[in-house]
Steps between C-alpha positions, in 0.01 A plus 500: 500500500815369666295230670426361153873491428563312825225252414677454165822423689322223686364358175846509342688348793232247601323398177389167648280683752312682225466199270180419687238771493365491853330812630630452855859465376468808281347695789783397734773612257310819414487590870870423527570735207316779684695420819826518303394836358436633851834367623690651207323835544592504868863416421515782245347756736717395796825499300432753227839669533704188423398259220737232632319505834166469319615186321655352816179565695287339230725193494507473880123521536392307191733201493361329813141568391547372146707203617211399726255523208732313263564230758125453549463404133809280479741769389798634684759769548595514130149602396469745791832668418412524131164661582660747741764601244232557236302713746813702580553548125142626461558739789830619354341563162208680660734716705702582191184613318396722794840673521 
């Protein structure tokens, strides 16, 4: 379920990528959404005692990965940071609902 939210983040931050309906592009970003979900889940389980550490871990691990993907399509750090912050917000909201 969260992987769908992360895919939605990509669509929101990088609308030009999804303007063209190409199956390979969609598959690539879908796989990335699953990878983000795994990374976020690992950060939550490794830092479950401290929410600030969860968010810091997500930022530290995701920013380089998303910057690389954004750069590959002509984007940059601004798009990567925006995507990471939206993912952190999704995580924060999810954590709040679980508490």
